[in-house]
C-alpha positions in Angstrom: 14.2 24.8 -10.3 11.2 22.5 -11.2 10.1 23.2 -14.7 7.3 21.7 -16.9 9.5 20.0 -19.3 11.9 18.7 -16.6 9.1 17.2 -14.6 7.6 15.0 -17.7 11.0 14.1 -19.0 12.0 10.4 -18.2 9.8 7.3 -17.3 10.8 7.1 -13.4 11.8 10.4 -11.4 11.8 11.6 -8.4 9.0 14.7 -7.6 7.4 15.6 -4.8 -9.0 13.1 0.9 -10.9 14.5 0.9 -13.4 15.9 1.8 -14.2 19.8 1.8 -14.0 21.3 4.7 -14.7 24.9 6.0 -16.8 27.7 3.8 -15.9 27.9 0.0 -17.3 28.3 -3.2 -18.9 24.5 -4.1 -20.4 24.0 -7.5 -24.0 22.5 -7.4 -24.1 18.4 -7.4 -24.6 18.4 -10.9 -22.2 20.8 -12.4 -19.6 19.3 -9.9 -20.5 15.8 -11.9 -20.7 17.2 -15.4 -19.4 20.6 -16.0 -16.6 19.3 -17.8 -15.2 19.0 -21.2 -16.1 15.8 -23.4 -12.8 13.6 -24.0 -11.2 13.3 -26.8 -10.1 9.9 -28.2 -6.5 8.9 -26.9 -3.9 8.9 -28.9 -1.7 6.0 -30.1 -0.6 3.5 -27.0 3.0 3.4 -25.6 4.1 0.7 -23.6 6.4 1.2 -20.5 8.5 -1.4 -19.2 10.0 -0.8 -15.8 11.8 -2.3 -13.1 11.0 -1.8 -9.6 13.3 -3.5 -6.8 12.0 -3.2 -3.2 15.3 -3.2 -1.1 17.1 -1.8 1.6 18.7 1.8 0.9 20.7 4.8 2.8 18.7 8.1 3.2 19.3 11.2 5.4 15.9 11.7 6.4 17.0 13.7 9.3 18.6 16.3 7.0 21.7 16.2 4.5 23.9 16.5 7.4 22.2 14.1 10.0 22.6 10.2 10.6 21.7 7.6 7.9 18.5 5.5 8.2 18.2 2.1 6.6 14.7 2.7 4.3 12.9 0.4 2.1 12.0 1.5 -1.3 11.3 0.7 -5.0 14.1 2.8 -6.4 17.2 4.6 -5.3 15.4 7.8 -4.6 12.5 7.5 -2.4 9.0 8.0 -3.8 9.8 7.3 -7.4 7.3 9.3 -9.9 6.1 7.0 -12.9 4.4 9.5 -15.3 2.7 7.8 -18.4 -0.4 9.4 -20.5 -4.0 8.1 -20.9 -4.2 4.6 -23.0 -0.5 3.7 -22.4 0.3 0.2 -20.9 2.3 -0.6 -18.0 4.5 -3.4 -17.6 6.3 -3.2 -14.0 8.2 -6.1 -12.8 9.0 -5.8 -9.0 12.0 -7.8 -7.9 11.9 -8.2 -4.0 15.2 -8.3 -2.4 13.7 -7.5 1.5 13.8 -10.1 4.1 10.0 -10.5 4.2 7.4 -11.1 1.3 5.6 -8.3 -0.5 3.4 -6.9 -3.6 2.2 -3.6 -5.3 -1.0 -2.4 -4.7 -2.0 0.3 -7.5 -4.1 2.3 -5.2 -6.9 4.5 -7.0 -6.1 2.9 -10.1 -9.1 0.6 -11.8 -6.5 -2.4 -13.0 -7.7 -5.9 -13.5 -8.7 -7.8 -10.1 -5.5 -10.1 -10.5 -2.8 -7.0 -10.9 -4.5 -5.8 -7.4 -1.6 -6.4 -5.6 -3.1 -8.0 -2.3 -1.3 -11.3 -1.1 -3.3 -14.4 -1.0 -6.8 -12.4 -2.4 -5.5 -11.3 -5.5 -2.0 -12.9 -6.5 0.7 -15.1 -4.3 3.1 -13.6 -2.0 6.1 -12.3 -3.7 8.5 -14.1 -1.6 12.5 -12.8 -1.1 14.2 -13.4 -4.2 11.3 -13.5 -6.1 9.6 -11.4 -9.1 5.9 -10.7 -10.3 5.0 -8.7 -13.3 2.2 -6.7 -13.2 0.9 -5.7 -16.9 -2.2 -3.3 -17.4 -3.3 -0.3 -18.7 -5.0 2.3 -16.6 -8.4 3.4 -17.9 -8.5 6.8 -16.1 -6.3 9.9 -16.1 -5.3 11.0 -12.6 -2.9 11.3 -9.8 -2.6 7.6 -8.1 0.2 5.9 -6.0 1.2 2.3 -5.3 2.3 0.6 -2.0 2.8 -3.0 -0.4 -0.6 -4.7 1.1 0.9 -6.7 4.0 3.0 -5.3 6.8 1.9 -1.8 5.7 3.3 0.0 8.9 6.9 -1.6 8.7 6.9 -1.5 4.8 5.2 2.1 3.8 6.7 3.2 7.3 10.6 2.7 6.1 9.5 4.0 2.7 8.2 1.6 0.2 5.6 3.6 -1.7 5.8 5.5 -5.1 3.5 7.8 -7.3 1.9 7.2 -10.6 0.5 10.0 -12.9 -1.7 9.2 -15.7 -1.6 12.4 -17.7 -4.1 13.5 -20.8 -6.7 15.3 -18.9 -5.5 18.9 -19.3 -7.8 21.3 -22.2 -5.2 23.7 -21.5 -2.0 22.8 -20.4 -0.3 24.0 -17.0 2.7 26.1 -17.0 4.3 23.6 -14.2 3.1 20.5 -12.8 4.8 19.8 -9.6 4.0 16.8 -7.2 3.9 17.0 -3.3 4.3 14.0 -1.3 3.2 14.3 2.3 4.6 11.5 4.8 5.9 11.2 8.3 8.9 9.0 9.4 8.8 7.0 12.7 12.7 8.1 13.7 14.9 8.3 16.7 17.3 10.9 16.9 20.2 8.8 15.7 18.4 7.8 12.6 17.2 4.4 13.6 13.4 3.5 13.5 11.2 3.8 16.4 8.0 1.3 16.5 5.7 2.0 13.5 2.7 0.6 16.2 2.0 1.3 19.3 -0.7 0.3 21.6 -2.5 3.9 21.9 -2.0 4.6 18.3 -3.4 1.8 17.3 -6.5 1.6 20.0 -7.0 5.7 19.0 -6.0 7.6 16.3 -3.2 5.8 14.9 0.6 6.5 15.7 2.2 9.7 14.3 5.7 10.2 13.3 8.4 12.2 14.5 9.6 13.7 11.2 7.4 15.4 8.8 8.6 15.6 5.2 7.7 16.6 1.6 9.0 14.5 -0.9 11.1 13.2 1.8 12.8 16.2 3.0 12.2 18.7 5.4 11.3 21.5 3.3 10.5 22.0 -0.4 10.6 24.9 -2.6 10.7 25.4 -5.8 10.7 28.4 -8.5 7.5 28.9 -11.1 6.8 31.0 -14.0 5.1 34.5 -12.8 1.8 34.8 -13.6 1.5 31.1 -15.1 -1.0 28.4 -13.6 0.6 25.4 -11.6 -0.7 22.5 -11.2 0.0 20.9 -7.7 -0.6 17.4 -7.0 -0.8 16.5 -3.5 -0.6 13.1 -2.2 -1.1 12.1 1.5 1.0 9.1 1.8 1.0 9.0 5.7 0.1 6.3 8.0 -2.0 8.1 9.9 -2.1 12.1 9.4 -4.6 14.5 8.0 -4.0 17.5 6.4 -6.4 20.7 5.8 -4.7 22.2 2.8 -5.0 25.8 1.9 -2.8 28.3 -0.7 -1.6 31.5 1.2 0.2 34.3 -1.5 -2.0 33.0 -4.7 -5.6 32.0 -5.8 -6.1 28.5 -6.4 -8.9 26.4 -7.3 -9.7 22.5 -7.0 -9.2 20.5 -10.1 -9.4 16.9 -9.3 -10.0 14.3 -6.2 -8.0 11.5 -5.7 -7.4 12.2 -9.4 -10.8 12.4 -10.9 -11.5 15.7 -12.6 -14.2 18.3 -11.0 -15.5 21.4 -12.1 -13.1 23.9 -10.8 -13.8 25.8 -7.8 -12.1 28.1 -5.5 -10.3 26.8 -2.9 -10.7 27.4 1.0 -9.2 24.8 2.5 -9.6 20.8 1.8 -9.3 18.0 4.0 -7.1 15.0 3.1 -7.1 12.0 5.1 -4.4 9.2 4.6 -4.3 8.0 1.0 -6.2 10.8 -0.3 -5.1 13.5 -3.2 -6.3 16.7 -4.3 -5.0 18.4 -7.5 -5.0 22.2 -7.4 -4.5 25.0 -10.4 -2.9 28.2 -8.7 -2.1 30.9 -10.5 1.5 32.1 -9.4 2.4 35.6 -8.2 3.9 38.6 -9.7 8.2 37.8 -10.3 10.1 37.5 -7.3 6.5 37.2 -4.8 6.0 33.9 -3.8 3.1 31.6 -2.3 3.2 28.6 0.3 1.0 25.4 0.4 -0.2 24.9 4.2 -1.5 22.2 6.5 -3.7 24.2 8.8 -4.8 20.8 10.6 -1.2 20.2 12.6 -0.9 22.2 16.2 0.6 25.2 14.0 0.5 25.9 10.3 2.8 23.6 8.5 4.6 24.6 5.4 4.3 21.9 2.7 5.8 23.9 -0.1 7.1 27.2 -0.8 6.9 28.9 -4.6 8.8 31.6 -5.5 7.8 33.5 -8.9 10.5 34.0 -11.6 10.3 36.4 -14.5 8.5 34.6 -17.4 6.9 36.4 -21.0 3.1 35.7 -18.9 1.1 38.7 -19.3 -1.2 39.7 -16.8 -4.9 38.1 -17.2 -7.7 37.0 -15.5 -7.8 33.8 -13.6 -10.3 31.6 -14.8 -9.2 28.0 -14.7 -10.1 25.5 -17.6 -12.0 22.4 -16.7 -10.1 19.1 -17.2 -11.4 16.9 -19.3 -14.7 14.7 -17.8 -13.8 11.5 -15.9 -14.1 8.3 -17.8 -15.5 6.4 -14.5 -18.9 4.6 -15.1 -21.4 6.3 -13.3 -24.0 4.5 -11.1 -27.9 4.7 -11.8 -29.1 5.7 -8.7 -32.8 4.9 -9.3 -31.8 1.3 -9.7 -29.1 0.8 -7.1 -29.2 -1.5 -4.2 -28.0 0.1 -0.8 -25.8 -1.6 1.7 -25.3 -0.3 5.2 -21.3 -0.6 6.5 -20.4 0.4 9.8 -17.2 1.0 11.2 -17.0 0.8 14.8 -14.9 -0.9 17.8 -14.8 -4.6 18.2 -17.0 -6.1 20.3 -15.4 -6.6 23.7 -11.9 -4.5 22.1 -10.3 -2.2 25.1 -10.2 0.2 22.0 -14.2 0.6 23.2 -13.2 1.4 26.7 -10.0 3.4 25.9 -12.2 6.0 24.0 -14.0 7.2 27.7 -10.9 7.4 29.3 -8.6 10.5 28.8 -5.3 9.4 27.5 -3.3 10.8 30.9 -6.1 8.4 33.1 -4.5 5.6 35.2 -7.1 3.0 33.3 -5.9 3.9 30.2 -1.9 2.3 30.7 -4.3 -1.0 32.3 -6.1 -1.3 28.6 -3.1 -0.1 26.4 -1.0 -3.3 28.7 -3.6 -5.6 27.6 -3.4 -4.3 24.0 0.3 -4.7 24.0 -0.1 -8.8 24.3 -0.1 -8.5 20.4 -2.4 -9.9 17.8 -5.7 -8.4 19.0 -8.1 -7.1 16.6 -10.0 -4.5 18.3 -12.0 -2.5 15.1 -14.4 -3.9 12.9 -16.8 -3.4 9.9 -20.0 -4.6 10.3 -18.9 -6.3 13.5 -16.5 -8.3 11.3 -12.9 -8.2 12.2 -10.1 -8.9 9.9 -8.2 -11.9 11.6 -5.0 -11.0 13.0 -2.0 -12.4 10.8 -1.4 -12.5 7.3 -4.0 -12.5 4.4 -3.9 -15.8 4.1 -6.8 -16.8 6.6 -9.3 -15.0 4.5 -12.6 -14.3 6.3 -16.1 -14.3 4.3 -17.0 -11.4 2.2 -18.7 -8.5 3.7 -21.0 -8.5 0.8 -21.0 -10.1 -2.6 -22.7 -8.1 -5.2 -23.1 -8.6 -9.0 -20.5 -7.0 -11.8 -21.9 -4.4 -14.0 -25.1 -3.5 -11.1 -25.1 -0.1 -9.6 -24.7 0.0 -5.5 -25.0 2.3 -2.9 -22.9 2.0 0.6 -23.9 3.7 3.4 -20.9 4.2 5.3 -21.5 4.5 9.6 -18.6 6.0 11.9 -19.4 4.8 15.4 -16.3 6.4 16.8 -15.0 9.0 17.9 -12.1 8.5 15.5 -12.1 9.7 11.4 -11.9 6.6 9.2 -10.3 7.5 5.7 -12.3 4.2 4.0 -11.2 2.8 0.8 -12.4 0.6 -1.5 -10.1 -1.3 -4.0 -11.1 -1.5 -7.6 -14.3 1.1 -7.7 -14.1 5.0 -8.1 -17.2 5.8 -6.0 -19.2 9.1 -6.1 -20.0 10.8 -2.7 -23.7 11.5 -2.9 -24.6 12.6 0.7 -22.5 13.2 4.0 -24.5 14.1 7.1 -21.9 16.3 9.0 -20.5 18.2 6.0 -21.6 20.4 2.9 -20.5 18.4 0.0 -20.6 18.5 -3.9 -21.0 15.1 -5.9 -17.5 14.3 -6.5 -15.5 10.7 -7.5 -12.9 9.4 -5.1 -11.3 6.0 -4.1 -11.0 7.0 -0.5 -13.7 8.9 1.5 -13.0 10.6 5.2 -15.7 9.3 7.2 -15.7 12.1 10.2 -16.6 10.6 13.7 -20.2 9.9 14.0 -20.7 10.6 10.0 -22.8 8.9 7.7 -21.6 9.1 4.3 -23.5 7.8 1.3 -21.3 6.6 -2.1 -22.4 4.7 -5.3 -20.2 3.0 -7.8 -20.9 0.4 -10.6 -19.2 -2.7 -9.7 -16.1 -4.3 -11.5 -16.0 -8.1 -10.9 -13.3 -9.5 -8.8 -12.1 -9.8 -5.0 -11.7 -6.3 -3.7 -10.1 -5.0 -0.4 -12.1 -2.5 1.2 -10.8 -0.9 4.7 -9.7 1.9 6.8 -6.3 3.6 5.3 -5.3 4.4 9.0 -2.6 1.2 8.7 -2.7 0.3 12.3 -6.6 0.3 12.1 -6.5 -2.0 9.1 -3.9 -4.1 10.6 -5.8 -4.5 13.9 -9.4 -5.6 12.4 -10.9 -2.6 10.4 -10.4 -4.3 7.0 -12.5 -7.1 4.8 -13.5 -7.8 1.5 -16.3 -8.0 -1.1 -16.9 -10.5 -3.7 -18.1 -9.0 -7.0 -19.3 -12.0 -9.2 
């Protein structure tokens, strides 16, 4: 049984993008950004000292009676969850016991640039046998996560990821707070790993896993208090898959995107690309009844979690979700902002451009795929610039040079027939327009670009070298990655 008390206890514990899709009640742009309660002053800070040990460990990802797989993880349990309060500081020592170098990138957290965890760009790689100390105070509440930033298909594919929750945004405490981490695994029937990268996946929409899980298990279930307000923090930590989140059997509201509060509105469905998160507030049904969270973007609806209501002293009442405290993210001055275009496309001369014109079963598809299998090819680009094959040690020129403290609008343009979840490190972007979707104004760190779509995002530039890339891991490893220099 998962209760708020058990989920909040302890410093490190196991627990479980987003664009709107489909018809739903949407707040106006102004209300979505501003219809929230002002945040009170933070309480006294607490310093959390943790150790994360990157190492090989056994896990039964194919079920409790299935074969053992050798995963890579930060903790004895997969997908560890760190919970702190806003204003608290983190002191995390990463110890590398793997056979290759690694780091920790704190996805979505506005950390100082030196703590961003990108090899050769913000820090030296943490080589086997070495350690590295990350120290920072997250400025924002929200639902975040952490992962390596080199050989991501292999390291994240084997399990290197965790969740960071920064609490302190609730004006009225929820009755349960539950984390749901969606991730696929590339496993053969004997528990061994299948290739994390394939030529067809890298050149198209990514390579999908063979085993779907939530919180590293095939099925997630929990008891919740009847008629209680249940907060669900849903993270899509898959390398490829997009989700279409819906709730059956209960009323649900969206209350935060990528950890950033917005005025609650009733959920119809919510699209989560890779690396994106959504927080829902759900009113639990009467005792004995259940509700389910489902993904409708798969071939058939897939259940992320089932929640059964247990007897409680909660009285029947209208479900009017209390807003979270307003985000503390700086907001761009649009009247003064400079607009910069960024086009996401197939690289010039890349076989990927030709593959998109052929059906998967066309005989010519295999000819192009064989060409891709030569390895080391870059066939995705940002503004026609590709990330060089190999590691980050060969840093290409920046995609743009910005001035810290100034407001910018990035116009993101998808010139491909595939969706691309676009992530900008170190900044929290405000989505201000989209050409193919009806969206409110909301904050995010990862934005899902639909095929042939244009989306405008705005932010206030924070200083540093910041990565800018698609979060389909095969895409970033084959060219769709760059960096911006903010001085």
